[in-house]
ROGUFI-225710 format. One record per residue: x, y, z of N, C-alpha, C, O in turn; residue in one letter; residue number from 1. Coordinates in steps of 0.05 Angstrom, whole numbers, plus 32768, in hexadecimal, padded with zeros to 4 digits. Example, Ala and Ser with C-alpha at 12.3 -4.5 7.8 and 13.67 -1.06 7.14 Angstrom:
BEGIN
- 8108,7F8E,809C,80F6,7FA6,809C,8108,7FBE,809C,811D,7FBE,80A9,A,1
- 8101,7FD3,808E,8111,7FEB,808F,8102,8001,809D,810C,8017,80A1,S,2
//
This chain:
BEGIN
- 8011,7FE8,8000,8000,8000,8000,8012,8019,8000,8023,801C,8011,M,1
- 800D,802B,7FED,801C,8043,7FEB,8010,8059,7FFC,7FF8,805E,7FFA,T,2
- 8020,8066,800D,8016,807C,801D,8029,8093,801A,8041,8090,8014,V,3
- 801F,80AB,801E,8030,80C3,801D,8026,80D8,802F,800E,80DB,8035,E,4
- 8039,80E8,8039,8034,80FF,8049,803D,8118,803A,8054,8119,8031,L,5
- 802B,812B,8037,8031,8143,8028,8031,815B,803B,801D,8162,8047,V,6
- 8048,8169,803D,8049,8182,804C,8041,8199,803A,804D,819D,8025,G,7
- 802D,81A8,8042,8022,81BD,8031,8026,81D8,803E,801C,81DD,8054,I,8
- 8035,81E9,8031,8038,8204,803A,8020,8215,8034,8017,8216,801D,G,9
- 8014,8221,8049,7FFB,8230,8045,7FFF,824E,8045,7FEC,825D,8046,V,10
- 8019,8257,8046,801F,8273,8045,801C,8280,8061,8019,8272,8075,G,11
- 801E,829A,8062,8020,82A8,807C,8005,82AB,808B,8005,82B0,80A3,P,12
- 7FEF,82A8,807D,7FD5,82AB,808C,7FBE,82B3,807B,7FA7,82B1,8083,G,13
- 7FC3,82BE,8063,7FAE,82C7,8051,7FA5,82AF,803F,7FB6,82A5,8030,D,14
- 7F8C,82A6,8041,7F83,8290,8031,7F87,8294,8013,7F8A,8281,8003,P,15
- 7F87,82AE,800A,7F8B,82B4,7FED,7FA7,82AE,7FE4,7FAC,82AC,7FCC,D,16
- 7FBA,82AA,7FF6,7FD6,82A4,7FEF,7FDC,8286,7FEE,7FF2,827E,7FE8,L,17
- 7FC8,8276,7FF2,7FCC,8259,7FEF,7FCE,8253,7FD1,7FBF,825D,7FC1,L,18
- 7FE1,8242,7FCA,7FE6,823C,7FAE,7FD1,8229,7FA3,7FC3,821B,7FB2,T,19
- 7FCF,8229,7F88,7FBC,8217,7F7B,7FC4,81FA,7F81,7FB2,81E9,7F86,V,20
- 7FDE,81F4,7F81,7FE7,81D9,7F87,7FE0,81D1,7FA3,7FD8,81BA,7FA7,A,21
- 7FE1,81E3,7FB6,7FDA,81DD,7FD1,7FBD,81D7,7FD4,7FB5,81C4,7FE1,A,22
- 7FAC,81E7,7FC7,7F8F,81E2,7FC8,7F88,81C7,7FBC,7F78,81B8,7FC7,V,23
- 7F96,81BF,7FA7,7F91,81A5,7F9A,7F98,818F,7FAD,7F8A,817B,7FB0,R,24
- 7FB0,8191,7FBA,7FB8,817C,7FCC,7FA6,817A,7FE4,7F9F,8164,7FED,E,25
- 7F9D,8190,7FEF,7F8B,8190,8006,7F71,8183,7FFF,7F64,8175,8010,L,26
- 7F68,8187,7FE7,7F4E,817C,7FDE,7F4F,815E,7FDA,7F3B,8150,7FDF,S,27
- 7F67,8154,7FD2,7F69,8138,7FCC,7F72,8127,7FE4,7F6F,810E,7FE4,C,28
- 7F7E,8133,7FF8,7F89,8124,800E,7F74,8114,801D,7F5E,811E,8022,A,29
- 7F7B,80FC,8026,7F68,80EC,8035,7F64,80F8,8051,7F4F,80F3,805D,G,30
- 7F78,8106,805B,7F76,8113,8075,7F88,812C,8074,7F9E,812C,8069,R,31
- 7F7E,8142,807F,7F8D,815B,8081,7F92,8160,809E,7F80,8166,80AE,V,32
- 7FAC,815F,80A6,7FB3,8164,80C2,7FBD,8181,80C4,7FCB,818C,80B2,F,33
- 7FB6,818E,80DA,7FBE,81AA,80DF,7FCA,81AC,80FB,7FC0,81A0,810E,V,34
- 7FDF,81BC,80FE,7FEC,81C0,8119,7FDC,81D4,8129,7FD5,81E9,811F,P,35
- 7FD8,81CE,8143,7FCB,81E1,8155,7FD9,81E0,8170,7FE8,81CD,8175,V,36
- 7FD5,81F4,8181,7FE1,81F5,819B,7FD0,81E7,81B0,7FD9,81DF,81C5,I,37
- 7FB6,81E2,81A9,7FA3,81D4,81BB,7F8D,81C9,81AA,7F86,81D4,8195,A,38
- 7F81,81B3,81B2,7F6C,81A5,81A2,7F54,81B7,819B,7F47,81B3,8187,P,39
- 7F4F,81CB,81AD,7F37,81DB,81A8,7F3E,81F7,819D,7F2D,8209,819D,D,40
- 7F56,81FA,8193,7F5F,8215,8189,7F67,8212,816C,7F7A,8203,8166,V,41
- 7F5A,821F,815A,7F61,821E,813D,7F7A,822F,8139,7F7C,8246,8142,A,42
- 7F8D,8224,812B,7FA6,8233,8124,7FA3,8241,810A,7F8F,8240,80FC,G,43
- 7FB8,8250,8103,7FB8,8260,80EB,7FB7,824E,80D2,7FA9,8255,80BF,R,44
- 7FC6,8238,80D3,7FC5,8226,80BC,7FA9,821B,80B7,7FA0,8219,80A0,A,45
- 7F9B,8214,80CC,7F80,820A,80C9,7F6D,821F,80BE,7F5D,8219,80AD,E,46
- 7F71,8238,80C6,7F60,824D,80BC,7F63,8251,809E,7F4F,8254,8090,T,47
- 7F7C,824F,8095,7F81,8251,8078,7F75,8239,8069,7F68,823D,8055,V,48
- 7F7A,8222,8074,7F70,8209,8066,7F52,8209,8065,7F47,8202,8050,V,49
- 7F44,8210,807A,7F27,820E,807A,7F1A,8221,8066,7F03,821D,805E,R,50
- 7F28,8236,805E,7F1D,8248,804A,7F1B,823B,802F,7F0E,8245,801D,A,51
- 7F29,8224,802B,7F29,8217,8011,7F1E,81FB,8011,7F18,81F0,7FFC,H,52
- 7F1C,81EE,8029,7F13,81D2,8029,7EF6,81CF,8021,7EE5,81DF,8029,L,53
- 7EF1,81BA,8012,7ED5,81B3,800B,7ECE,8198,8018,7EB9,818C,8011,T,54
- 7EDE,818E,802B,7ED8,8175,8039,7EDE,817A,8057,7EE8,818F,805F,H,55
- 7ED7,8166,8067,7EDB,8168,8084,7EF1,8155,808E,7EF0,814E,80A6,D,56
- 7F04,814E,807E,7F19,813B,8086,7F30,814A,8092,7F47,8146,808B,R,57
- 7F2B,815B,80A5,7F3F,816B,80B3,7F42,8162,80D0,7F2E,815C,80DD,L,58
- 7F5B,8160,80D9,7F60,8158,80F4,7F77,8169,8100,7F8B,816E,80F3,E,59
- 7F73,8171,8119,7F87,8181,8127,7F9C,816F,8135,7F96,815A,8140,R,60
- 7FB5,8178,8134,7FCB,816B,8142,7FD7,817F,8155,7FDF,8195,814C,L,61
- 7FDA,8179,816E,7FE5,818C,8181,8003,818C,8181,8010,8177,8182,V,62
- 800E,81A4,817F,802B,81A7,8180,8031,81BD,8195,8021,81CE,819B,F,63
- 8049,81BC,81A0,8052,81CF,81B4,805D,81E8,81A5,8074,81EF,81A8,A,64
- 804C,81F5,8196,8055,820A,8184,805F,8223,8193,806F,8231,8189,L,65
- 8054,8228,81AB,805B,8240,81B9,806F,823C,81D0,8076,824F,81DE,N,66
- 8079,8223,81D3,808C,821E,81E9,80A6,822C,81E4,80B0,822D,81CD,D,67
- 80B2,8237,81F9,80CB,8245,81F6,80E1,8230,81F1,80E3,821C,8200,D,68
- 80F2,8235,81DD,8107,8222,81D7,811E,8222,81EC,812F,8211,81EB,V,69
- 811D,8235,81FE,8132,8237,8213,812E,8222,8229,8140,821C,8238,A,70
- 8115,8217,822B,810F,8204,8240,8111,81E8,8237,811D,81E2,8222,G,71
- 8105,81D6,8246,8104,81B9,823E,80F5,81B6,8225,80E0,81C3,8220,S,72
- 80FF,81A4,8214,80F1,819F,81FA,80E1,8185,81FB,80D9,817B,81E6,Q,73
- 80DE,817A,8213,80D0,8160,8216,80B4,8161,820A,80AC,814F,81FB,R,74
- 80A4,8175,8211,8089,8177,8207,8088,817A,81E9,8077,816E,81DB,R,75
- 809B,8189,81DE,809D,818C,81C1,80A1,8171,81B3,8094,816B,81A0,R,76
- 80B4,8162,81BE,80BA,8148,81B2,80A2,8134,81B5,809C,8125,81A3,H,77
- 8095,8136,81CC,807E,8125,81D1,8068,812B,81BC,805B,8119,81B2,D,78
- 8064,8144,81B6,8050,814C,81A2,8058,8142,8187,8046,8139,8178,C,79
- 8071,8145,817F,807A,813A,8165,8074,811C,8164,806A,8113,814F,W,80
- 807B,810E,8179,8077,80F1,8179,8059,80EA,8176,8051,80D8,8167,D,81
- 8048,80F7,8186,802C,80F2,8186,801F,80F8,816A,800F,80EA,8160,A,82
- 8028,810F,815F,801D,8117,8145,8025,8103,812F,8015,80FB,811E,A,83
- 803F,80FB,8130,8048,80E8,811B,803A,80CD,811F,8034,80BF,810B,A,84
- 8036,80C4,8137,8028,80AB,813C,800B,80AC,8131,8002,8099,8125,A,85
- 7FFE,80C3,8134,7FE3,80C6,812A,7FE2,80C6,810B,7FD2,80B8,80FF,R,86
- 7FF5,80D4,80FF,7FF6,80D5,80E2,7FFD,80B9,80D7,7FF1,80B0,80C4,V,87
- 8010,80AC,80E4,8018,8091,80DC,8001,807D,80DE,7FFD,806D,80CC,G,88
- 7FF2,807F,80F4,7FDB,806D,80F8,7FC6,8072,80E2,7FBA,805E,80D7,A,89
- 7FC1,808A,80DB,7FAE,8090,80C6,7FB7,8084,80AB,7FA7,8078,809D,H,90
- 7FD0,8088,80A4,7FDA,807E,808B,7FDA,8060,808A,7FD5,8054,8075,L,91
- 7FE1,8053,80A0,7FE0,8036,80A1,7FC4,802B,809D,7FC0,8018,808E,R,92
- 7FB1,8038,80A9,7F95,802F,80A8,7F88,8035,808D,7F79,8024,8083,E,93
- 7F8D,804D,8082,7F7E,8056,806B,7F8E,8056,8051,7F83,8056,803B,H,94
- 7FA9,8057,8053,7FB9,805A,803C,7FB6,8075,802F,7FAD,8088,803B,G,95
- 7FBE,8077,8016,7FBB,8091,8007,7FCD,80A6,8012,7FE3,80A1,801A,G,96
- 7FC3,80BF,8012,7FD3,80D6,801A,7FC7,80E4,8032,7FAE,80E5,8036,S,97
- 7FD9,80F0,8041,7FD1,8102,8057,7FE0,811C,8052,7FF7,811C,804A,A,98
- 7FD3,8132,8058,7FE0,814D,8055,7FE4,8159,8070,7FD4,8156,8083,A,99
- 7FF9,8168,8073,7FFE,8178,808B,8002,8195,8082,8014,819B,8073,F,100
- 7FF0,81A6,808C,7FF1,81C2,8085,8003,81D2,8098,8000,81CF,80B1,A,101
- 8016,81E1,808E,8028,81F0,809F,8029,820D,8095,802A,8212,807D,T,102
- 802A,8220,80A8,802C,823C,80A1,8046,8241,8092,805B,8235,8099,V,103
- 8045,8252,807E,805D,8258,806F,8064,8242,805B,8053,8239,804C,G,104
- 807D,8239,805C,8087,8225,804A,8090,820D,805B,809D,8211,806F,D,105
- 808B,81F4,8052,8092,81DD,8062,80B0,81D8,8064,80B9,81C7,8074,P,106
- 80C0,81E6,8054,80DD,81E2,8056,80EB,81F9,8065,8104,81F9,8067,S,107
- 80DC,820B,8070,80E8,8222,807E,80DE,8224,809B,80C7,822C,80A0,V,108
- 80EF,821B,80AE,80E8,821C,80CA,80CC,8211,80D0,80BC,821D,80DF,Y,109
- 80C6,81FA,80C4,80AB,81EF,80C6,80A9,81D7,80D8,80BC,81C7,80DA,S,110
- 8093,81D4,80E6,808E,81BC,80F6,808D,81A3,80E5,8091,818D,80EF,T,111
- 8087,81A6,80CB,8085,818F,80BA,809F,817E,80B9,809D,8166,80B7,F,112
- 80B5,818B,80BB,80CE,817C,80BA,80D1,8168,80D1,80D9,8151,80CC,G,113
- 80C9,8170,80E9,80C9,815E,80FF,80B5,8147,80FC,80BB,8130,8103,Y,114
- 809D,814F,80F3,8088,813B,80EF,8090,8126,80DA,808E,810E,80DF,L,115
- 809A,812F,80C3,80A0,811D,80AD,80B7,810A,80B4,80B7,80F3,80AC,S,116
- 80CB,8115,80C3,80E1,8103,80CB,80D7,80EC,80DC,80E0,80D5,80D7,T,117
- 80C5,80F1,80EE,80BB,80DB,80FF,80A8,80C9,80F0,80A9,80B1,80F4,T,118
- 8097,80D4,80DF,8086,80C3,80CE,8096,80B1,80BD,808F,8099,80B9,V,119
- 80AC,80BA,80B2,80BD,80AA,80A1,80C9,8093,80B1,80CD,807D,80A7,R,120
- 80D0,8098,80CB,80DA,8083,80DC,80C4,806E,80E2,80CA,8056,80E3,E,121
- 80AC,8076,80E5,8096,8064,80EB,808C,8055,80D2,8084,803E,80D4,L,122
- 808E,8062,80BC,8085,8057,80A2,809B,805A,808E,809A,806D,807D,L,123
- 80B0,8049,808E,80C7,804D,807C,80BF,804E,805E,80CE,805A,804F,P,124
- 80A9,8042,8057,80A2,8042,803B,8091,805A,8032,808A,805C,801B,G,125
- 808A,806B,8045,8079,8082,803E,8088,8096,802D,80A0,809B,8030,A,126
- 8079,80A1,801A,8084,80B7,8009,807F,80D1,8017,8069,80D7,8020,R,127
- 8094,80E2,8019,8092,80FC,8025,8097,8111,800F,80AC,8110,8002,I,128
- 8085,8124,800D,808A,813A,7FFA,807E,8154,8004,806E,8153,8018,R,129
- 8084,816A,7FF8,807B,8184,8001,806F,8195,7FEA,8077,8191,7FD3,T,130
- 805E,81A7,7FF2,8054,81BB,7FDF,805C,81D6,7FEB,8054,81DD,8001,V,131
- 806C,81E6,7FDD,8077,81FF,7FE8,8061,8213,7FED,804C,8213,7FE0,P,132
- 8067,8225,8000,8054,823B,8007,8063,8255,8009,807B,8256,800A,G,133
- 8054,826B,8009,8060,8286,800B,8069,828A,8027,805B,8284,803A,I,134
- 8081,8294,802A,808D,8298,8045,8086,82B3,8051,807D,82C5,8043,T,135
- 808A,82B5,806B,8084,82CE,8079,8096,82E5,806F,808D,82FC,806E,A,136
- 80AF,82DF,8068,80C0,82F5,805F,80B7,8300,8044,80B9,8318,803F,M,137
- 80AC,82EF,8033,80A1,82F8,8019,8088,8309,801E,8085,831E,8012,Q,138
- 8077,82FF,8030,805E,830E,8036,8064,8329,8043,8057,833D,803E,A,139
- 8079,8329,8055,8080,8341,8063,808B,8356,804F,8083,836E,8051,A,140
- 809C,834D,803D,80A7,8360,8029,8090,836B,8018,8090,8383,8012,A,141
- 807E,835A,8010,8068,8363,7FFF,8056,8378,800E,804F,838C,8003,S,142
- 8050,8371,8028,803F,8383,8037,804C,839E,803C,803F,83B3,803E,A,143
- 8067,839E,803F,8075,83B7,8045,807D,83C5,802B,8088,83DC,802C,A,144
- 8079,83B9,8014,8081,83C5,7FFA,809F,83C5,7FF6,80AA,83D8,7FEB,G,145
- 80AC,83B0,7FFF,80C9,83AE,7FFD,80D2,839B,7FE8,80C4,8388,7FE2,L,146
- 80EA,83A0,7FDD,80F8,838C,7FCD,810B,837E,7FE0,811D,838A,7FEB,T,147
- 8106,8364,7FE4,8115,8355,7FF8,8133,8354,7FF3,8143,835A,8004,L,148
- 813A,834E,7FDA,8157,834D,7FD3,8159,8357,7FB6,8147,8354,7FA6,V,149
- 8170,8363,7FB0,8176,836D,7F95,8192,8364,7F8D,81A4,8361,7F9E,E,150
- 8195,8360,7F73,81AF,835A,7F68,81BE,8345,7F77,81B5,832E,7F78,G,151
- 81D6,834B,7F81,81E7,8338,7F8F,81E4,8338,7FAD,81F5,832C,7FBB,S,152
- 81D0,8345,7FB7,81CC,8346,7FD4,81C6,832B,7FE0,81B6,831C,7FD5,E,153
- 81D4,8323,7FF5,81CD,830A,8002,81B4,830D,8014,81AD,8324,801B,P,154
- 81A8,82F7,801B,8191,82F7,802C,8196,82E4,8044,819C,82CD,803F,L,155
- 8194,82EE,805C,8197,82DD,8074,817D,82DB,8082,8171,82F0,808A,T,156
- 8174,82C3,8086,815B,82BE,8095,8162,82AF,80AF,8170,829A,80AE,L,157
- 8159,82B9,80C6,8160,82AC,80DF,814A,82AF,80F3,813B,82C2,80F3,L,158
- 8147,829A,8104,8133,829C,811A,8140,82A8,8133,8158,82A3,8138,P,159
- 8130,82B7,8142,813B,82C3,815B,812D,82B7,8173,8129,82C5,8187,L,160
- 8126,829E,8172,8118,8291,8188,812A,828C,81A0,8121,8288,81B6,S,161
- 8145,828B,819B,8157,8286,81B1,8165,82A0,81BB,8162,82A8,81D2,R,162
- 8175,82AC,81A9,8183,82C5,81B1,8188,82D6,8199,817F,82CF,8183,D,163
- 8195,82ED,819D,8199,8300,8187,81B5,8300,817C,81BB,8311,816B,L,164
- 81C6,82EE,8184,81E1,82ED,817B,81E3,82EB,815D,81F3,82F8,8150,T,165
- 81D3,82D9,8152,81D4,82D5,8135,81CB,82EE,8126,81D4,82F2,810F,T,166
- 81BA,82FE,8132,81B1,8317,8125,81C9,832A,8122,81CD,8336,810D,L,167
- 81D9,832D,8136,81F1,833E,8135,8203,8335,811E,820D,8346,810F,D,168
- 8208,831B,811D,8219,8311,8108,820E,8316,80EC,821D,831E,80DA,D,169
- 81F4,8312,80E9,81E7,8316,80CE,81E8,8333,80C6,81EE,8339,80AF,A,170
- 81E3,8345,80D9,81E3,8362,80D2,81FF,836B,80CB,8203,837C,80BA,L,171
- 8213,835F,80D7,822F,8366,80D1,8238,835D,80B6,8248,8369,80A9,A,172
- 822C,8347,80AC,8234,833C,8092,8228,834C,807B,8232,834C,8065,R,173
- 8212,835A,8080,8205,836A,806B,81F0,835A,805C,81EB,8343,8062,G,174
- 81E4,8368,8049,81CE,835B,803A,81B4,835F,8049,81B3,836C,805E,G,175
- 819F,8352,803F,8185,8353,804C,8184,833E,8062,818C,8327,805F,T,176
- 8179,8346,8079,8177,8334,8090,8159,8332,8097,814B,8346,809B,V,177
- 814F,831A,8099,8134,8315,80A2,8135,8304,80BB,8142,82EF,80BD,V,178
- 8127,830E,80D0,8127,8300,80EA,810A,82F7,80F0,80F7,8307,80EF,A,179
- 8107,82DE,80F6,80EE,82D2,80FF,80ED,82D0,811D,8102,82CF,812A,Y,180
- 80D5,82CF,8128,80D1,82C8,8145,80E0,82DB,8158,80EB,82D3,816C,K,181
- 80E0,82F5,8151,80EE,8308,8162,80DC,8319,8174,80E6,832B,8182,G,182
- 80C2,8313,8174,80B0,8324,8183,80B5,8326,81A1,80B1,833B,81AD,G,183
- 80BE,8310,81AD,80C3,8310,81CA,80DC,8320,81D1,80DF,8327,81E9,R,184
- 80ED,8325,81BE,8105,8334,81C4,8107,834D,81B2,811C,8356,81AA,R,185
- 80EF,8359,81AD,80EE,836F,8199,80FF,8387,81A1,810D,8392,8190,L,186
- 80FE,838E,81BB,810D,83A6,81C3,812B,83A3,81BF,8138,83B4,81B4,A,187
- 8135,838B,81C7,8152,8386,81C3,8159,8383,81A5,816E,838C,819D,A,188
- 8147,8378,8196,814B,8375,8179,814D,8390,816D,815F,8395,815D,L,189
- 813B,83A2,8174,813B,83BD,8168,8155,83CC,8170,8160,83DA,815F,R,190
- 815E,83C8,8188,8177,83D5,8191,818E,83CC,8180,81A0,83DC,8179,E,191
- 818F,83B3,817A,81A6,83A8,816B,81A5,83B1,814E,81BA,83B6,8142,R,192
- 818D,83B2,8143,818A,83BC,8127,8193,83DA,8126,81A0,83E2,8113,V,193
- 818B,83E9,813B,8193,8405,813C,81B1,8408,813F,81BD,8419,8132,A,194
- 81BD,83F7,814F,81DA,83F8,8153,81E9,83F1,8139,8200,83FB,8135,A,195
- 81DD,83E2,8128,81E9,83DB,810E,81E4,83F1,80F9,81ED,83EF,80E3,A,196
- 81D6,8406,8101,81D0,841C,80EF,81BB,8416,80DA,81BB,8422,80C4,G,197
- 81AA,8403,80E0,8196,83FA,80CC,8179,83FE,80D4,8168,83F3,80C7,A,198
- 8174,840D,80E9,8159,8410,80F3,8147,841D,80DF,812F,8417,80DE,L,199
- 8151,842F,80CF,8141,843D,80BB,813B,842B,80A2,812D,8433,8090,D,200
- 8146,8413,80A2,8142,8400,808C,8135,83E7,8096,8138,83D2,8089,R,201
- 8127,83E8,80AC,811C,83D0,80B9,80FE,83D2,80BD,80F4,83E7,80C3,A,202
- 80F0,83BC,80B8,80D3,83BA,80BC,80CB,83A2,80CC,80DA,838E,80CD,W,203
- 80B5,83A4,80D9,80AB,838D,80E9,808E,8387,80E0,807E,8398,80DD,C,204
- 808A,836D,80DB,806F,8364,80D2,8065,834E,80E4,8074,833C,80EC,A,205
- 804C,8350,80EB,803F,833B,80FC,8023,8335,80F2,8016,8345,80E6,E,206
- 801A,831D,80F9,7FFF,8313,80F2,7FFB,8316,80D4,7FE5,831E,80CB,H,207
- 800F,830F,80C4,800D,8312,80A7,7FF6,8302,809B,7FF2,82EA,80A3,L,208
- 7FE7,830E,8089,7FD2,8300,807C,7FB8,82FD,808C,7FA6,82EF,8083,G,209
- 7FB7,830A,80A3,7F9F,8309,80B4,7F93,8325,80B7,7FA0,8338,80B0,T,210
- 7F7B,8327,80C2,7F70,8342,80C7,7F80,8353,80DA,7F7E,836B,80DB,P,211
- 7F91,8346,80EA,7FA2,8354,80FE,7FBD,835B,80F3,7FCE,8365,8101,Q,212
- 7FC1,8358,80D9,7FDB,835D,80CD,7FE5,837A,80D3,7FD5,838D,80D1,E,213
- 7FFE,837C,80DA,800A,8396,80E0,8026,8396,80D6,8036,8385,80DD,R,214
- 802D,83AA,80C6,8048,83AD,80BB,8051,83CA,80C1,8044,83DD,80B7,V,215
- 8066,83CD,80D1,806F,83E8,80D9,808D,83EA,80D8,809B,83D5,80DA,T,216
- 8098,8402,80D5,80B5,8405,80D7,80BE,83FB,80F3,80B0,8401,8107,P,217
- 80D3,83ED,80F4,80DD,83E3,810E,80E1,83F9,8122,80DD,83F5,813A,L,218
- 80EA,8410,8119,80EF,8426,812B,80D6,842F,813A,80D8,843A,8150,A,219
- 80BE,8429,812F,80A5,8431,813C,8096,841A,8147,807E,841C,814E,R,220
- 80A3,8403,814A,8096,83EB,8154,809E,83E6,8171,80B6,83E0,8176,T,221
- 808C,83E8,8183,8092,83E4,819F,808D,83C8,81A9,809A,83BF,81BC,D,222
- 807B,83BA,819C,8074,839E,81A4,806B,838F,818B,805F,839B,8179,A,223
- 806F,8375,818B,8067,8365,8175,8062,8348,817E,806C,8340,8193,A,224
- 8052,833A,816E,804D,831E,8174,8066,830D,8172,8079,8315,8164,A,225
- 8066,82F7,8180,807E,82E5,817F,8085,82DE,8163,809D,82DF,815B,Y,226
- 8072,82D7,8152,8077,82CE,8137,8078,82E6,8124,806D,82E5,810E,L,227
- 8086,82FB,812C,8089,8312,811B,80A1,830E,8108,80B2,82FD,810C,S,228
- 80A1,831D,80F2,80B7,831C,80DF,80C3,8338,80DC,80B5,834B,80D7,T,229
- 80DD,8339,80E0,80EC,8352,80DE,80FD,8351,80C5,810D,833E,80C1,V,230
- 80FB,8365,80B4,810B,8367,809B,811D,837F,809D,8114,8395,80A2,V,231
- 8137,837A,809A,814B,8390,809A,8159,8390,807F,8167,837D,8078,V,232
- 8155,83A6,8071,8161,83A9,8056,817D,83B4,8058,8184,83C2,806B,L,233
- 818E,83AE,8044,81A9,83BB,8043,81A7,83D7,8036,8192,83DD,802A,P,234
- 81BB,83E7,8039,81BB,8401,802B,81BA,83FD,800D,81C7,83EB,8002,P,235
- 81AB,840D,7FFF,81A9,840B,7FE2,81AD,8427,7FD6,81A2,843B,7FDF,R,236
- 81BE,8428,7FC1,81C6,8442,7FB6,81B8,8449,7F9C,81BF,845C,7F8E,D,237
- 81A4,843A,7F95,8195,8440,7F7C,8191,8427,7F6B,819D,8412,7F70,G,238
- 8182,842A,7F56,817B,8414,7F45,8193,8407,7F39,81A4,8414,7F2D,R,239
- 8195,83EC,7F3C,81AB,83DD,7F30,81C5,83DE,7F3E,81D8,83D1,7F36,G,240
- 81C7,83ED,7F54,81E0,83F0,7F62,81EA,83D6,7F6F,8201,83D3,7F75,A,241
- 81D7,83C3,7F73,81DE,83AA,7F81,81E5,8394,7F6D,81EB,837D,7F76,Q,242
- 81E5,8399,7F54,81EB,8384,7F40,8208,837D,7F41,8211,836C,7F32,L,243
//
C-alpha cells in the first residue's frame, strides 16, 4: 500500500495567498492535519485552510508552538511524537495521502520538518513531499512596499528565539537582514539595529495576512507579537548600484 505525507505551505495568513497547487492538494488529501496550541483553539494554518476546504476531513494536532526554547524541550518532543503517531496510524489504516498545513513554507523553520522525520521513521516506505508557500519575509516586504534584495546583495534570514548574537553578526556582514520571532526582545533588537546605523532602513511586520496586520518602521514600533518579522535593508545608492 502506497502512502504519502504532504507538507503544504499555506503562506503567512491571508487565504488569498494560498497557491493553486496547495488548494488542489488539500482538496484531494484523505486527511488534512493542522497544528494548534490546544485542541479547542484554531490556529492560523487552520483558518487559511478552512477558507478553501470543501470537505470536513480536517484534524487538529497539538504542538508546543509557544513554548520558550530556553527551557526544557520535553513537551515539544512529546508533541512531535504524538502527532507523528497519529499521522502514522491514519496512513496505516486508510492508505493514500495525508496533508499537513503549515504557516509560511514547509522548508523554512517549519514544524513539518520534525513531523516528517518521525513519520518516516514510523513508516519507512512513506513518500514525503512538500508544496511551497509564501514566506513571512516576502509578505512583509510586499506589505511595506520594499524590494527585499537587489543585484548582488546577500540575504540573511535568522530566528531570534534564543538570543540576539546572530543579529549583530548578520548586521555587520551587510546585505538585507530578516529576523523572525523577535517580538519578545523587540526593545533590545531595536537598540542593536540602531547601533548598527540601520534603524532608518528597518521595518517590523506582525499578524501578516490577517485583519490585525500591522507594518511599521522599526523606529516607531514599541511592542510586537512574538511571531513578528523585522526587515533591515542595506544602504542603496540608486537604481542598479547593487549590480
